[in-house]
C-alpha positions as CSV (number, residue, x, y, z in Angstrom):
1,M,94.6,-44.9,123.3
2,N,94.5,-42.0,126.2
3,Y,90.9,-40.2,124.3
4,L,90.5,-37.1,126.1
5,R,87.0,-36.3,128.3
6,Y,84.3,-33.8,127.9
7,A,84.0,-30.9,130.2
8,P,81.4,-28.1,129.5
9,E,84.9,-25.7,129.4
10,I,86.1,-27.3,126.0
11,E,83.9,-25.0,124.5
12,R,85.8,-21.1,124.1
13,P,82.4,-19.2,122.4
14,E,83.7,-15.6,121.4
15,P,82.7,-12.7,122.9
16,N,80.5,-11.5,120.2
17,E,79.0,-15.0,119.0
18,Q,75.5,-13.9,119.7
19,A,75.8,-11.0,117.3
20,T,77.4,-13.4,114.5
21,I,74.3,-15.8,114.6
22,D,72.1,-13.3,114.4
23,G,73.9,-12.3,111.1
24,I,74.2,-15.4,109.8
25,I,69.8,-15.9,110.7
26,Q,69.4,-12.6,108.9
27,G,71.5,-13.4,105.4
28,M,70.0,-17.3,105.5
29,T,66.6,-15.5,105.5
30,Q,67.1,-13.2,103.1
31,Q,68.6,-16.0,100.6
32,S,65.6,-17.9,101.3
33,Q,63.3,-14.6,100.5
34,T,65.4,-14.5,96.8
35,V,64.6,-18.1,96.6
36,E,61.2,-17.7,97.4
37,A,60.2,-15.2,95.1
38,R,61.6,-17.4,92.1
39,E,60.5,-20.8,93.2
40,H,57.0,-19.6,94.6
41,H,57.7,-21.4,97.6
42,A,60.0,-21.7,100.3
43,V,62.7,-24.6,100.7
44,R,64.8,-25.6,103.2
45,A,68.1,-22.6,103.5
46,S,70.4,-25.9,102.7
47,H,69.7,-29.6,101.6
48,A,66.4,-28.3,99.7
49,K,66.5,-30.8,96.8
50,S,65.8,-34.3,98.4
51,S,67.0,-37.2,96.5
52,A,65.8,-40.1,98.6
53,C,63.2,-40.0,101.5
54,V,63.5,-43.5,102.9
55,T,63.1,-45.7,106.3
56,G,65.2,-48.3,108.0
57,E,66.7,-49.6,111.1
58,L,69.9,-48.5,113.2
59,T,71.6,-51.6,114.6
60,I,73.9,-50.7,117.9
61,A,76.7,-52.9,118.0
62,S,77.4,-55.3,120.7
63,G,80.3,-55.7,122.7
64,L,81.6,-52.2,122.2
65,P,84.5,-51.3,124.1
66,P,83.4,-49.1,126.9
67,E,84.6,-45.6,125.1
68,L,82.5,-46.1,122.5
69,A,79.6,-47.6,124.6
70,Q,78.4,-43.8,125.4
71,G,74.9,-42.5,125.1
72,L,72.7,-43.7,122.5
73,F,75.4,-46.5,121.6
74,A,75.7,-47.5,125.6
75,A,73.6,-50.6,125.2
76,P,73.0,-52.7,122.2
77,G,70.1,-52.6,120.3
78,T,67.7,-51.4,117.4
79,H,66.2,-48.5,116.2
80,P,63.8,-47.4,113.6
81,V,65.6,-44.6,111.5
82,A,64.2,-42.4,109.2
83,V,67.3,-41.1,106.4
84,R,66.7,-38.0,104.1
85,F,69.3,-37.4,101.3
86,A,69.8,-34.4,99.6
87,Q,71.8,-31.6,97.6
88,G,73.8,-29.4,99.4
89,P,72.4,-25.6,98.1
90,G,69.5,-23.9,99.7
91,E,67.7,-23.6,96.5
92,R,66.5,-26.8,94.0
93,L,69.0,-26.6,91.0
94,G,69.4,-29.0,88.0
95,D,72.2,-31.5,88.6
96,R,74.7,-30.0,86.3
97,V,75.4,-27.7,89.6
98,S,77.4,-30.0,90.6
99,T,77.5,-29.8,95.1
100,H,78.0,-31.5,98.1
101,R,75.4,-33.8,99.7
102,G,73.5,-34.1,102.9
103,M,72.3,-37.0,105.0
104,A,70.1,-36.8,107.8
105,I,69.4,-39.8,110.1
106,K,66.6,-39.4,112.3
107,V,66.9,-42.0,115.0
108,F,63.4,-43.3,116.8
109,G,62.9,-44.5,120.5
110,V,65.7,-43.2,121.8
111,A,65.4,-43.0,125.8
112,G,67.6,-40.4,128.2
113,E,67.8,-36.8,128.9
114,K,67.5,-34.3,125.7
115,L,68.4,-31.2,125.1
116,P,66.5,-28.2,126.3
117,G,63.7,-28.0,124.0
118,H,63.4,-31.3,122.5
119,D,61.0,-33.5,123.7
120,A,60.6,-36.4,121.5
121,E,62.3,-40.1,122.1
122,T,64.3,-39.4,118.8
123,Q,68.4,-38.3,117.8
124,D,69.4,-35.9,114.6
125,F,72.2,-36.6,113.1
126,V,72.7,-34.1,110.4
127,L,75.8,-35.0,108.2
128,A,77.3,-34.4,104.9
129,T,80.1,-35.4,102.3
130,G,83.6,-34.1,103.5
131,T,85.3,-34.7,106.5
132,T,85.3,-31.0,107.5
133,F,82.9,-27.5,107.1
134,P,84.7,-24.9,105.3
135,S,83.8,-21.9,107.0
136,G,85.0,-23.8,110.4
137,T,83.8,-20.9,112.8
138,A,80.5,-19.0,113.0
139,A,82.5,-16.2,111.9
140,G,83.5,-17.8,108.6
141,F,79.7,-19.1,108.3
142,L,78.2,-15.5,108.3
143,R,81.6,-14.4,106.2
144,D,80.6,-17.8,103.4
145,G,76.9,-17.5,103.7
146,T,77.2,-13.9,102.8
147,V,79.5,-14.4,99.5
148,I,76.8,-17.7,99.1
149,G,73.8,-14.9,99.3
150,K,75.1,-12.9,96.6
151,A,75.1,-16.0,94.4
152,T,72.2,-17.1,94.8
153,G,70.0,-15.2,92.6
154,L,73.0,-15.5,89.5
155,P,72.0,-17.4,86.8
156,E,71.6,-21.4,87.1
157,G,74.0,-21.2,84.5
158,V,77.1,-19.1,86.1
159,K,76.1,-22.0,89.1
160,S,77.4,-24.7,86.9
161,A,80.2,-23.1,85.9
162,V,81.8,-22.5,89.0
163,S,80.9,-26.0,90.1
164,S,82.8,-27.0,87.3
165,T,85.7,-25.0,87.6
166,M,86.0,-26.8,91.2
167,R,85.9,-29.7,90.3
168,N,88.2,-30.0,87.5
169,F,90.2,-28.1,90.8
170,N,89.5,-30.9,93.2
171,R,91.3,-33.5,90.6
172,V,94.1,-31.8,90.3
173,L,94.6,-31.3,94.3
174,H,93.4,-35.1,94.4
175,A,96.5,-35.8,92.2
176,F,98.9,-34.4,94.8
177,G,96.9,-36.4,97.4
178,T,95.2,-33.8,99.0
179,E,92.0,-31.9,98.3
180,S,90.0,-29.0,99.3
181,A,86.9,-28.6,101.6
182,M,85.6,-25.4,100.1
183,A,85.7,-27.0,96.4
184,D,84.3,-30.3,97.2
185,F,81.2,-27.7,99.1
186,Y,80.8,-26.4,95.1
187,G,82.5,-29.0,93.0
188,H,81.5,-32.5,94.2
189,P,82.1,-34.9,91.6
190,F,79.3,-36.8,89.6
191,S,79.0,-39.7,91.8
192,H,76.3,-41.7,93.0
193,P,74.4,-40.7,96.4
194,L,74.5,-44.0,97.9
195,A,77.9,-44.6,97.3
196,D,79.3,-41.1,99.2
197,I,80.3,-41.0,102.5
198,Y,78.8,-38.5,105.0
199,F,80.3,-36.8,108.0
200,S,79.2,-35.0,111.1
201,Q,82.4,-32.3,110.1
202,A,82.1,-31.1,113.5
203,P,81.9,-32.8,116.8
204,I,79.8,-33.8,119.5
205,R,79.6,-34.4,122.9
206,F,79.9,-38.7,123.0
207,G,78.9,-39.3,126.3
208,D,82.5,-39.2,128.8
209,Y,84.2,-38.2,125.3
210,V,83.7,-36.3,122.5
211,A,83.8,-37.1,118.4
212,K,82.8,-36.7,115.1
213,L,80.4,-39.3,113.0
214,G,80.9,-41.0,109.7
215,A,78.3,-43.0,107.2
216,V,80.2,-45.5,105.0
217,P,78.4,-47.3,102.4
218,A,79.2,-51.2,103.5
219,S,76.6,-53.1,101.1
220,A,78.6,-54.5,97.8
221,S,75.7,-53.3,95.7
222,Q,76.6,-49.2,97.2
223,R,80.3,-50.0,96.6
224,A,79.9,-51.3,92.6
225,L,78.6,-47.7,92.3
226,A,82.2,-46.2,93.0
227,E,82.9,-45.8,89.1
228,W,79.1,-44.8,88.3
229,R,79.0,-40.7,87.4
230,L,76.2,-38.7,86.2
231,E,76.0,-37.5,82.8
232,P,74.6,-34.2,83.7
233,H,73.0,-33.1,80.3
234,Q,71.1,-35.8,79.9
235,D,68.8,-35.6,82.9
236,E,68.6,-32.3,85.7
237,D,67.2,-34.8,88.2
238,G,69.6,-37.6,87.8
239,F,70.9,-38.0,91.5
240,R,67.3,-38.4,92.3
241,H,66.7,-40.9,89.3
242,A,69.5,-43.4,89.8
243,A,69.1,-43.2,93.8
244,V,64.9,-44.3,93.5
245,A,66.7,-46.9,90.9
246,Y,69.0,-47.9,93.2
247,F,66.4,-48.6,96.1
248,R,64.0,-50.3,93.6
249,E,66.6,-53.7,93.3
250,H,68.9,-53.0,96.5
251,E,69.0,-52.4,100.4
252,A,71.5,-49.9,101.6
253,V,73.9,-50.1,104.1
254,Y,75.7,-47.9,105.6
255,E,78.2,-48.2,109.1
256,L,78.0,-44.9,111.4
257,K,81.5,-44.8,113.1
258,A,82.9,-42.8,115.5
259,Q,85.5,-40.7,115.5
260,L,87.1,-40.4,119.1
261,W,89.1,-37.0,120.7
262,A,92.6,-37.2,121.7
263,D,94.9,-34.4,121.1
264,A,93.4,-31.1,121.5
265,E,95.6,-29.1,119.3
266,R,95.6,-31.1,116.3
267,Q,92.0,-32.1,116.8
268,P,90.1,-28.6,117.3
269,I,86.7,-28.4,119.0
270,E,86.1,-25.1,117.4
271,D,87.7,-25.0,114.1
272,A,85.1,-27.0,112.2
273,S,87.7,-26.8,109.1
274,V,90.5,-28.6,110.4
275,N,90.5,-32.1,109.3
276,W,91.0,-34.4,112.8
277,P,93.5,-37.1,111.2
278,V,92.7,-40.6,111.2
279,A,96.6,-41.2,112.5
280,I,95.6,-39.7,115.7
281,S,92.4,-41.2,116.2
282,P,90.6,-43.8,113.1
283,Y,86.4,-43.8,112.3
284,R,85.4,-46.9,114.3
285,T,82.4,-48.6,113.6
286,V,79.1,-48.2,116.6
287,A,76.5,-49.0,114.7
288,T,74.7,-50.1,111.4
289,I,72.0,-48.4,109.3
290,R,69.9,-50.7,107.3
291,L,67.6,-49.3,104.2
292,S,65.8,-52.1,103.2
293,R,64.5,-52.4,98.8
294,Q,61.7,-49.4,99.0
295,D,60.0,-47.1,97.0
296,A,62.6,-44.4,97.8
297,Y,60.2,-40.7,96.5
298,A,56.7,-42.0,97.2
299,T,54.7,-38.8,96.9
300,A,53.0,-39.0,100.4
301,R,56.3,-39.6,102.3
302,V,58.7,-37.2,100.2
303,R,55.7,-34.1,100.5
304,Y,56.4,-35.4,104.7
305,F,59.7,-35.8,104.8
306,D,60.4,-32.7,102.6
307,E,57.8,-29.8,103.7
308,V,56.7,-31.2,107.5
309,M,59.2,-33.0,108.9
310,T,62.1,-31.4,110.4
311,F,66.0,-32.6,111.2
312,R,67.8,-30.6,113.2
313,P,71.2,-30.8,115.5
314,A,69.4,-29.7,118.4
315,H,67.0,-33.2,118.4
316,S,69.9,-34.6,120.2
317,L,70.3,-36.5,123.8
318,A,72.4,-34.0,126.1
319,A,74.8,-37.4,125.8
320,H,75.4,-36.0,122.5
321,R,75.4,-32.1,122.3
322,P,76.4,-30.6,119.4
323,L,80.0,-29.0,120.5
324,G,82.1,-26.1,118.7
325,S,81.5,-22.7,117.1
326,V,79.6,-24.3,114.0
327,M,77.3,-26.3,116.0
328,R,76.4,-24.0,118.8
329,A,75.1,-21.3,115.3
330,R,73.4,-24.3,114.1
331,L,71.7,-24.7,117.2
332,Q,69.7,-21.4,116.7
333,V,70.2,-21.4,112.9
334,Y,68.0,-24.3,112.3
335,K,65.3,-23.6,114.3
336,A,65.5,-20.1,112.7
337,L,64.8,-20.9,109.0
338,S,62.5,-23.5,110.0
339,D,60.0,-21.4,111.4
340,F,60.7,-19.2,108.6
341,R,60.3,-22.0,105.9
342,H,56.9,-23.5,107.4
343,G,55.2,-19.9,108.6
344,E,55.7,-19.1,104.9
345,N,54.6,-22.0,103.3
346,R,51.2,-22.4,106.1
347,V,52.5,-26.1,107.1
348,V,52.8,-26.8,110.5
349,P,56.3,-28.5,111.4
350,A,56.2,-32.0,113.2
351,N,59.1,-32.8,115.5
352,T,58.4,-36.5,114.5
353,G,58.1,-38.8,117.6
354,R,57.5,-42.3,116.2
355,I,58.5,-43.8,112.8
356,E,54.3,-44.5,112.4
357,H,54.1,-40.3,112.0
358,I,55.9,-41.3,108.5
359,P,53.1,-42.3,105.9
360,A,54.2,-45.4,104.7
C-alpha cells in the first residue's frame, strides 16, 4: 500500500484560528473556575477523576516494516511508562454520569529532537475512548465547549439523566451497525476501564508519515471483562474500585497500534470528527504496553499523578508532532489550563523527566 508522506503543508489552519483557540482557553478556564468554586479545589479541565495511576513498560516491536519503524518506534527497545486512566469530564462526578474515558501515557527515556518548549526525554500520548473527536475542529471545539461550560453548573442528577439518554441512543445506533461519537462522549457504556480501547482520535506526525494511534487490550484477563458492567447506583466510584481490584490480581497489556494516512479525502487531517476507515488503512501493532500487578491508587502516587504531573500533546518528539485543527488547539489549551490549575492550587507542576521521580 502507498501511504501518504508528511509535509508541513498538509496542515491548513483557518485564518482566525488563534482567536478561536483564545476563546477555548477563556471558556474552559471559566468552566474550571465554576468547578473550583464547588469543589474548593482546581481540577483538570478534562479527565479530572482518575481511576488508576500506574507504571509499567513499553516495548517496541522488532522487525517493523519501514513505514512503521518511525520516530519513537524506529528501533526495538523497552521504555518505562506512566499511565493515568480517568473519566472524561473536567469535574469529579459520580460514576452514574456515564462519560467517555481517557488513557494518558508518558514514555520515558526518549531521545531525539523535541517540540519547542519540551526539554524532557519523554513522549506523551493522550488517548480517549472513541475513534474520533466529536467537535472535529477548533471552531467546533469552541462551540461544543460553550455548551459543556453552561452545563457545568447543572445538578449531577441532570447530568446523569442526559448520559442515560445518550447511552440508550448509542444502543439503538449499534443495532443498526453505526455509532455516534457525541453519544459516546456523554453516554459511554458502564464498561470496565481496562476493557476499553483508547484512541488518539486526531492525527500525529509519524516520522516520514502520518498516523492515528490506538491502545487495544491484549491480555486474556482484560478480554474476560468484556461483559462487565458497573451498577452505578451501588458505587459512585465503581470504575476506580474495579480498576484497583483488577491491578491487585492481574497485569494489563495493551497493543499500541498505528493507523497510517493513505487517502487525503477519506482520511482528513483537519477534521478529527471523521473516522478513518480501517478498510483503507488498518491499525497495525508497533509496541506493547505492559502494566504489572500493583497498587493502582497508592496515596502518594495518586497525588503526584493528579496534582503535580502533567500529560500534554506538546510533550512530544518533533517526529510525532500533533496535527490538525484540534491538535493545534490542544498544544496551547493544555498548557494554559494546567497553569491555571497549578496556580490556583499553589502546586509547582512537573514535566516529569524520569520514572524515578514518581513515588514508588
